[in-house]
Every structure is written in C-alpha cells, then in structure tokens.
PLY file of the C-alpha trace (Angstrom):
ply
format ascii 1.0
element vertex 88
property float x
property float y
property float z
element edge 87
property int vertex1
property int vertex2
end_header
377.81 40.69 -2.85
378.64 43.80 -4.90
382.08 43.96 -6.47
384.61 46.62 -5.46
385.67 48.95 -8.24
389.33 48.58 -7.19
391.24 46.70 -4.51
390.51 48.29 -1.13
387.77 50.44 -2.70
384.18 50.78 -1.60
381.49 48.67 -3.26
378.48 50.22 -4.92
375.55 50.73 -2.56
373.38 47.60 -2.58
370.47 46.03 -0.69
371.35 44.67 2.71
372.04 40.99 3.20
371.13 39.17 6.42
374.78 39.53 7.49
374.77 43.30 6.78
371.64 43.69 8.94
373.17 41.63 11.76
376.30 43.82 11.80
374.18 47.00 11.79
371.95 45.98 14.68
374.83 44.55 16.73
376.77 47.84 16.40
373.70 49.90 17.38
372.76 47.65 20.31
372.01 49.89 23.30
372.04 53.07 21.17
369.01 55.12 22.23
367.30 58.38 21.28
367.21 58.12 17.49
365.68 55.35 15.37
367.73 54.35 12.32
366.35 52.22 9.50
369.06 51.09 7.04
368.10 51.02 3.36
371.33 50.25 1.46
374.97 49.57 2.31
378.42 49.96 0.79
381.32 47.83 2.03
385.11 47.96 2.05
387.39 45.06 2.89
390.22 46.13 5.22
391.72 44.32 8.22
388.09 43.57 8.99
385.19 45.24 7.17
384.01 48.83 6.86
380.32 49.51 6.23
378.51 52.68 5.14
374.78 52.37 5.75
372.35 54.89 4.24
369.54 55.21 6.75
366.34 57.05 7.47
366.51 58.56 10.96
363.78 59.83 13.26
363.27 60.78 16.88
360.04 59.29 18.20
357.30 60.38 18.53
358.03 62.99 15.82
357.10 62.24 12.20
360.15 64.18 10.96
362.65 62.00 9.07
366.09 62.70 7.63
368.81 60.74 5.84
372.05 59.69 7.51
375.17 57.72 6.74
376.32 55.47 9.58
379.85 54.15 9.25
380.56 50.93 11.13
383.80 48.99 11.49
383.72 45.24 12.07
387.14 44.02 13.26
388.45 40.56 12.47
387.81 39.69 16.12
385.36 41.44 18.39
382.15 43.39 18.13
381.38 45.85 15.29
381.16 49.48 16.41
379.99 52.85 15.13
382.72 55.03 13.63
380.57 58.00 12.65
377.03 59.18 12.02
376.52 62.01 9.53
373.32 63.71 8.46
373.05 64.06 4.66
0 1
1 2
2 3
3 4
4 5
5 6
6 7
7 8
8 9
9 10
10 11
11 12
12 13
13 14
14 15
15 16
16 17
17 18
18 19
19 20
20 21
21 22
22 23
23 24
24 25
25 26
26 27
27 28
28 29
29 30
30 31
31 32
32 33
33 34
34 35
35 36
36 37
37 38
38 39
39 40
40 41
41 42
42 43
43 44
44 45
45 46
46 47
47 48
48 49
49 50
50 51
51 52
52 53
53 54
54 55
55 56
56 57
57 58
58 59
59 60
60 61
61 62
62 63
63 64
64 65
65 66
66 67
67 68
68 69
69 70
70 71
71 72
72 73
73 74
74 75
75 76
76 77
77 78
78 79
79 80
80 81
81 82
82 83
83 84
84 85
85 86
86 87
C-alpha cells in the first residue's frame, strides 16, 4: 500500500488492489446509466477509509469517454458509499 505523505493525508495515486476494487464495486452496486472503470486510487485513513478513484466514464452505447474522480467513504462498520462524482 502507498504511504501517506503526512498523518491523515492522502496517499499517492497507485494501482488498485483487490480490496480497492471490492470497495469500488460494492459502493457502485445498483448504480446505473454510466459505466465507470477505475484506473488508480488514492486513500486516506480516517474513522474508516476515504478513497479517490480516477476513472474512465462512458454512457453506453456511445464511444465517448471522459475522466472522473469518484470519492467513496468506507465506514468502520457498514457498506461503503459514494460521496461525490466529479468530471475532470
């Protein structure tokens, strides 16, 4: 796992681990309309875990793609959920 630059800080963006992918897909379960493919992630330890996923987004059947940042919070107990989605 990438090291934080300071306590409570965000890690550098890095390739997704199996756990990062599981959190991403659990948070987006049931989300329809746009396809998101995560490429890298940055994490922040809080009372749980914050994730910033850089993704490629598209709306099928269009071939148009754009980049997004999806922020997800995984609480200490309970299901991870989307905090925000921003086009970059």
